[in-house]
MIDOSE-1310 file (N, C-alpha, C; in nm, 2 decimals, decimal comma, always signed):
residues 164
meit	-3,16/+9,46/+2,84/-3,31/+9,35/+2,78/-3,20/+9,24/+2,72; -3,22/+9,13/+2,76/-3,15/+9,02/+2,71/-3,24/+8,94/+2,60; -3,22/+8,93/+2,49/-3,32/+8,87/+2,34/-3,25/+8,73/+2,35; -3,31/+8,58/+2,35/-3,29/+8,47/+2,31/-3,35/+8,45/+2,19
fvpa	-3,29/+8,39/+2,07/-3,37/+8,36/+1,95/-3,33/+8,21/+1,93; -3,41/+8,12/+1,93/-3,40/+7,98/+1,90/-3,44/+7,96/+1,78; -3,37/+7,92/+1,67/-3,40/+7,91/+1,53/-3,47/+7,73/+1,54; -3,58/+7,77/+1,43/-3,64/+7,63/+1,40/-3,57/+7,56/+1,32
psda	-3,63/+7,42/+1,32/-3,56/+7,33/+1,26/-3,53/+7,34/+1,08; -3,44/+7,31/+1,07/-3,46/+7,31/+0,88/-3,54/+7,25/+0,84; -3,62/+7,18/+0,90/-3,70/+7,10/+0,83/-3,83/+7,09/+0,90; -3,88/+7,22/+0,93/-4,00/+7,24/+0,98/-4,10/+7,25/+0,90
pldr	-4,23/+7,22/+0,92/-4,34/+7,20/+0,81/-4,39/+7,34/+0,77; -4,33/+7,42/+0,84/-4,42/+7,56/+0,83/-4,36/+7,67/+0,84; -4,40/+7,81/+0,82/-4,30/+7,90/+0,83/-4,34/+8,02/+0,94; -4,46/+7,99/+0,99/-4,52/+8,06/+1,14/-4,52/+7,93/+1,26
myii	-4,43/+7,94/+1,27/-4,40/+7,89/+1,42/-4,30/+7,93/+1,53; -4,30/+8,05/+1,51/-4,23/+8,14/+1,66/-4,29/+8,22/+1,73; -4,29/+8,14/+1,85/-4,36/+8,17/+1,97/-4,27/+8,30/+2,04; -4,31/+8,41/+2,11/-4,27/+8,50/+2,19/-4,32/+8,50/+2,33
aatl	-4,24/+8,50/+2,43/-4,25/+8,55/+2,55/-4,14/+8,65/+2,65; -4,20/+8,74/+2,70/-4,13/+8,87/+2,74/-4,17/+8,87/+2,90; -4,06/+8,90/+2,99/-4,08/+8,92/+3,13/-4,05/+9,05/+3,14; -4,14/+9,09/+3,22/-4,14/+9,21/+3,21/-4,08/+9,31/+3,35
ntfk	-4,01/+9,38/+3,37/-3,95/+9,45/+3,50/-4,06/+9,46/+3,60; -4,14/+9,56/+3,56/-4,26/+9,58/+3,67/-4,39/+9,57/+3,55; -4,51/+9,57/+3,63/-4,64/+9,57/+3,53/-4,75/+9,57/+3,63; -4,81/+9,67/+3,72/-4,93/+9,67/+3,75/-4,91/+9,63/+3,86
grkh	-4,81/+9,67/+3,91/-4,78/+9,62/+4,09/-4,70/+9,52/+4,10; -4,69/+9,44/+3,98/-4,61/+9,34/+4,02/-4,45/+9,30/+3,98; -4,43/+9,22/+4,02/-4,24/+9,23/+3,95/-4,22/+9,10/+3,86; -4,14/+9,11/+3,78/-4,10/+9,00/+3,68/-4,23/+8,89/+3,63
vdvq	-4,31/+9,00/+3,56/-4,46/+8,95/+3,50/-4,40/+8,92/+3,33; -4,46/+8,79/+3,34/-4,45/+8,69/+3,22/-4,54/+8,68/+3,12; -4,54/+8,75/+3,00/-4,61/+8,80/+2,90/-4,60/+8,70/+2,79; -4,70/+8,63/+2,75/-4,72/+8,58/+2,60/-4,73/+8,65/+2,51
ifra	-4,65/+8,65/+2,40/-4,70/+8,74/+2,28/-4,73/+8,69/+2,17; -4,86/+8,74/+2,11/-4,93/+8,64/+2,03/-4,97/+8,75/+1,87; -4,98/+8,66/+1,75/-5,05/+8,76/+1,66/-5,21/+8,78/+1,67; -5,24/+8,88/+1,68/-5,36/+8,96/+1,74/-5,46/+8,88/+1,61
etdd	-5,43/+8,88/+1,46/-5,55/+8,87/+1,39/-5,51/+8,73/+1,29; -5,58/+8,69/+1,29/-5,58/+8,52/+1,24/-5,66/+8,53/+1,07; -5,62/+8,43/+0,99/-5,67/+8,44/+0,88/-5,73/+8,26/+0,83; -5,86/+8,30/+0,76/-5,91/+8,16/+0,77/-5,86/+8,10/+0,67
aele	-5,83/+8,15/+0,53/-5,75/+8,11/+0,43/-5,61/+8,03/+0,45; -5,53/+8,10/+0,55/-5,42/+8,03/+0,64/-5,44/+7,94/+0,71; -5,54/+7,91/+0,80/-5,64/+7,83/+0,85/-5,67/+7,69/+0,77; -5,70/+7,71/+0,65/-5,72/+7,56/+0,56/-5,60/+7,54/+0,54
rlqk	-5,48/+7,60/+0,51/-5,37/+7,57/+0,47/-5,36/+7,48/+0,57; -5,31/+7,49/+0,69/-5,28/+7,42/+0,82/-5,34/+7,30/+0,83; -5,50/+7,30/+0,81/-5,57/+7,20/+0,84/-5,53/+7,09/+0,76; -5,44/+7,11/+0,66/-5,39/+7,01/+0,55/-5,26/+6,89/+0,63
ldiv	-5,18/+7,00/+0,72/-5,07/+6,95/+0,77/-5,09/+6,87/+0,90; -5,01/+6,75/+0,93/-5,06/+6,66/+1,00/-4,95/+6,72/+1,17; -5,02/+6,87/+1,22/-4,95/+6,94/+1,32/-5,02/+6,95/+1,43; -5,11/+6,84/+1,44/-5,20/+6,83/+1,59/-5,22/+6,68/+1,65
sapd	-5,18/+6,67/+1,73/-5,16/+6,52/+1,77/-5,28/+6,53/+1,88; -5,27/+6,36/+1,96/-5,37/+6,29/+2,06/-5,32/+6,44/+2,14; -5,45/+6,42/+2,27/-5,41/+6,52/+2,37/-5,32/+6,47/+2,45; -5,23/+6,55/+2,56/-5,15/+6,50/+2,61/-5,24/+6,38/+2,73
psvp	-5,19/+6,29/+2,75/-5,25/+6,18/+2,83/-5,29/+6,20/+2,99; -5,18/+6,31/+3,05/-5,20/+6,37/+3,20/-5,33/+6,50/+3,20; -5,39/+6,55/+3,09/-5,49/+6,64/+3,14/-5,60/+6,56/+3,10; -5,66/+6,59/+3,24/-5,82/+6,55/+3,27/-5,91/+6,56/+3,14
pqvl	-6,01/+6,43/+3,14/-6,09/+6,45/+3,04/-6,19/+6,57/+3,03; -6,21/+6,58/+3,15/-6,32/+6,72/+3,14/-6,22/+6,85/+3,10; -6,12/+6,85/+3,09/-6,07/+6,97/+3,04/-6,05/+6,96/+2,92; -6,05/+6,90/+2,86/-6,06/+6,85/+2,69/-6,23/+6,88/+2,65
qgat	-6,31/+6,90/+2,72/-6,40/+6,87/+2,62/-6,45/+7,01/+2,59; -6,45/+6,99/+2,43/-6,50/+7,13/+2,37/-6,37/+7,13/+2,29; -6,26/+7,10/+2,30/-6,16/+7,10/+2,28/-6,14/+7,06/+2,07; -6,10/+7,14/+2,01/-6,11/+7,08/+1,87/-5,97/+7,14/+1,78
rdaa	-5,99/+7,02/+1,70/-5,85/+7,06/+1,58/-5,82/+7,17/+1,53; -5,92/+7,23/+1,50/-5,93/+7,38/+1,46/-5,89/+7,50/+1,58; -5,91/+7,48/+1,68/-5,87/+7,56/+1,80/-5,73/+7,55/+1,83; -5,66/+7,42/+1,81/-5,51/+7,39/+1,82/-5,45/+7,48/+1,72
lryv	-5,51/+7,44/+1,60/-5,47/+7,50/+1,46/-5,46/+7,66/+1,47; -5,58/+7,75/+1,54/-5,59/+7,86/+1,61/-5,45/+7,88/+1,65; -5,41/+7,83/+1,76/-5,33/+7,88/+1,84/-5,18/+7,87/+1,75; -5,15/+7,81/+1,64/-5,05/+7,77/+1,59/-5,06/+7,95/+1,51
leaf	-5,20/+7,96/+1,46/-5,23/+8,10/+1,39/-5,14/+8,23/+1,44; -5,17/+8,22/+1,61/-5,09/+8,31/+1,63/-4,95/+8,33/+1,65; -4,90/+8,23/+1,62/-4,74/+8,25/+1,58/-4,69/+8,33/+1,50; -4,60/+8,34/+1,48/-4,52/+8,43/+1,39/-4,39/+8,38/+1,30
teee	-4,35/+8,43/+1,20/-4,28/+8,37/+1,12/-4,15/+8,42/+1,15; -4,04/+8,37/+1,09/-3,88/+8,43/+1,14/-3,91/+8,57/+1,13; -3,94/+8,64/+0,98/-3,92/+8,78/+0,99/-4,00/+8,86/+1,05; -4,16/+8,81/+1,11/-4,23/+8,88/+1,19/-4,17/+8,85/+1,36
srsl	-4,13/+8,75/+1,38/-4,06/+8,75/+1,52/-3,93/+8,86/+1,51; -3,84/+8,85/+1,42/-3,73/+8,93/+1,44/-3,76/+9,11/+1,44; -3,84/+9,12/+1,32/-3,90/+9,27/+1,33/-3,99/+9,30/+1,44; -4,05/+9,23/+1,52/-4,14/+9,23/+1,66/-4,04/+9,23/+1,81
aayl	-3,91/+9,15/+1,78/-3,79/+9,16/+1,90/-3,72/+9,31/+1,90; -3,70/+9,35/+1,77/-3,62/+9,47/+1,70/-3,73/+9,57/+1,75; -3,85/+9,56/+1,77/-3,92/+9,69/+1,81/-3,94/+9,70/+1,94; -3,95/+9,60/+2,02/-3,98/+9,56/+2,14/-3,84/+9,59/+2,23
enry	-3,72/+9,56/+2,18/-3,57/+9,62/+2,22/-3,60/+9,78/+2,18; -3,63/+9,86/+2,10/-3,62/+9,96/+2,08/-3,72/+10,05/+2,14; -3,85/+10,02/+2,17/-3,92/+10,12/+2,24/-3,96/+10,09/+2,38; -3,91/+9,87/+2,44/-3,91/+9,89/+2,58/-3,80/+9,82/+2,63
aghi	-3,70/+9,86/+2,60/-3,55/+9,82/+2,65/-3,54/+9,80/+2,78; -3,59/+9,92/+2,83/-3,57/+9,96/+2,96/-3,72/+9,89/+3,07; -3,78/+9,84/+3,00/-3,92/+9,79/+3,09/-3,92/+9,62/+3,07; -3,87/+9,58/+2,96/-3,84/+9,41/+2,95/-3,73/+9,35/+3,01
ekll	-3,72/+9,25/+3,07/-3,57/+9,18/+3,14/-3,53/+9,11/+3,05; -3,65/+9,02/+2,97/-3,62/+8,92/+2,87/-3,67/+8,89/+2,78; -3,63/+8,84/+2,66/-3,75/+8,80/+2,54/-3,67/+8,69/+2,51; -3,79/+8,58/+2,46/-3,74/+8,46/+2,44/-3,84/+8,43/+2,28
vcpl	-3,76/+8,39/+2,20/-3,84/+8,37/+2,09/-3,81/+8,24/+2,02; -3,87/+8,14/+2,02/-3,84/+7,98/+1,98/-3,96/+7,94/+1,93; -3,91/+7,82/+1,81/-4,00/+7,75/+1,75/-4,12/+7,67/+1,83; -4,25/+7,70/+1,80/-4,35/+7,58/+1,85/-4,30/+7,43/+1,87
dlpv	-4,34/+7,36/+1,98/-4,30/+7,21/+1,99/-4,45/+7,16/+1,86; -4,40/+7,08/+1,77/-4,51/+7,01/+1,69/-4,46/+6,86/+1,72; -4,56/+6,79/+1,72/-4,72/+6,84/+1,68/-4,80/+6,90/+1,81; -4,84/+7,01/+1,78/-4,96/+7,05/+1,89/-5,07/+6,97/+1,96
plgv	-5,05/+6,95/+2,07/-5,17/+6,85/+2,14/-5,33/+6,89/+2,12; -5,39/+6,80/+2,09/-5,55/+6,83/+2,10/-5,54/+6,90/+2,26; -5,66/+7,01/+2,24/-5,67/+7,05/+2,39/-5,60/+7,21/+2,40; -5,49/+7,20/+2,33/-5,42/+7,36/+2,34/-5,56/+7,47/+2,24
gpla	-5,52/+7,58/+2,29/-5,61/+7,69/+2,22/-5,58/+7,79/+2,22; -5,61/+7,86/+2,17/-5,54/+8,01/+2,11/-5,57/+8,12/+2,25; -5,47/+8,17/+2,25/-5,45/+8,30/+2,36/-5,55/+8,38/+2,38; -5,61/+8,44/+2,23/-5,69/+8,54/+2,22/-5,86/+8,50/+2,26
gige	-5,84/+8,35/+2,28/-5,97/+8,28/+2,33/-5,99/+8,29/+2,49; -5,85/+8,33/+2,56/-5,84/+8,35/+2,74/-5,93/+8,48/+2,74; -6,01/+8,48/+2,82/-6,08/+8,64/+2,87/-6,03/+8,71/+2,97; -6,05/+8,84/+2,95/-5,96/+8,89/+3,08/-6,06/+8,88/+3,19
gktt	-5,98/+8,88/+3,32/-6,09/+8,88/+3,45/-5,97/+8,97/+3,53; -5,98/+8,95/+3,65/-5,95/+9,04/+3,77/-5,83/+9,03/+3,75; -5,75/+8,93/+3,77/-5,58/+8,93/+3,76/-5,54/+8,93/+3,59; -5,61/+8,85/+3,52/-5,54/+8,84/+3,37/-5,61/+8,99/+3,28
giir	-5,54/+8,97/+3,15/-5,55/+9,05/+3,09/-5,45/+9,05/+2,93; -5,51/+9,14/+2,85/-5,42/+9,18/+2,72/-5,36/+9,29/+2,70; -5,25/+9,28/+2,67/-5,16/+9,39/+2,59/-5,20/+9,41/+2,48; -5,24/+9,56/+2,43/-5,27/+9,55/+2,28/-5,12/+9,66/+2,22
feav	-5,05/+9,59/+2,20/-4,90/+9,67/+2,18/-4,96/+9,75/+2,02; -5,02/+9,71/+1,94/-5,04/+9,77/+1,81/-5,15/+9,91/+1,87; -5,21/+9,94/+1,97/-5,28/+10,05/+2,04/-5,21/+10,15/+2,06; -5,04/+10,12/+2,05/-4,96/+10,24/+2,14/-4,95/+10,37/+2,01
pdyp	-4,96/+10,47/+2,06/-4,89/+10,54/+1,89/-4,80/+10,52/+1,85; -4,76/+10,56/+1,71/-4,66/+10,51/+1,60/-4,60/+10,37/+1,61; -4,71/+10,28/+1,68/-4,69/+10,13/+1,62/-4,65/+10,10/+1,48; -4,53/+10,03/+1,45/-4,45/+10,07/+1,31/-4,50/+9,89/+1,21
lpfa	-4,56/+9,82/+1,31/-4,55/+9,66/+1,23/-4,67/+9,67/+1,17; -4,67/+9,59/+1,02/-4,84/+9,56/+0,95/-4,92/+9,48/+1,03; -4,84/+9,38/+1,15/-4,95/+9,28/+1,19/-4,97/+9,34/+1,33; -5,11/+9,32/+1,39/-5,14/+9,36/+1,53/-5,10/+9,24/+1,62
vhgf	-5,06/+9,27/+1,73/-4,97/+9,19/+1,83/-5,04/+9,21/+1,96; -5,07/+9,14/+2,02/-5,13/+9,13/+2,16/-5,04/+9,07/+2,28; -5,04/+9,08/+2,42/-4,95/+8,99/+2,49/-5,07/+8,98/+2,63; -5,05/+8,84/+2,64/-5,15/+8,77/+2,75/-5,05/+8,77/+2,90
ydla	-5,13/+8,81/+3,00/-5,06/+8,82/+3,12/-5,12/+8,74/+3,22; -5,08/+8,73/+3,32/-5,17/+8,68/+3,45/-5,12/+8,74/+3,58; -5,13/+8,86/+3,64/-5,09/+8,89/+3,77/-5,06/+8,82/+3,88; -5,14/+8,72/+3,85/-5,16/+8,65/+4,01/-5,06/+8,54/+3,99
ahdp	-4,98/+8,53/+3,91/-4,88/+8,45/+3,91/-4,77/+8,50/+3,94; -4,76/+8,64/+3,96/-4,63/+8,72/+4,03/-4,63/+8,77/+4,14; -4,52/+8,79/+4,22/-4,50/+8,85/+4,36/-4,55/+9,01/+4,33; -4,59/+9,06/+4,44/-4,61/+9,23/+4,44/-4,48/+9,28/+4,47
lsae	-4,49/+9,44/+4,44/-4,36/+9,49/+4,41/-4,32/+9,50/+4,56; -4,46/+9,55/+4,66/-4,43/+9,55/+4,82/-4,51/+9,45/+4,89; -4,50/+9,44/+5,00/-4,58/+9,36/+5,09/-4,74/+9,41/+5,12; -4,83/+9,34/+5,09/-4,94/+9,42/+5,08/-4,99/+9,38/+5,20
């Protein structure tokens, strides 16, 4: 299992800014499945602290206006709340390596790009569907971390293991 850890800039405006992506060898009949891993529980008190920071920017100009309907600054901040602190990300990476090293090809831990553009929303807000879903890591027996972790995947974006 290859782990890449990119440190946050020393002048980062917050501690909770590491995002984690994993590539699974195989998952549900697909190969090289990308999973976006995120903190599953957010804290309204922490949201209030983030509201005081200038970390949400104007929307990306390439995003069509109809896609931005209903986009809020709080939704963008809730996306930030799904990120990990450095300590949490290192603990999670160690757990994933210990428990799933044979199943994970690579793990990338890197800082968020700040500011976050308006229109970005929390991964927890994406519904599960025919090809999309959520892995609930904390539901596994003997899960040792003090915070819940989920992983979002989209099987439609990956090749099947064999020709269908």
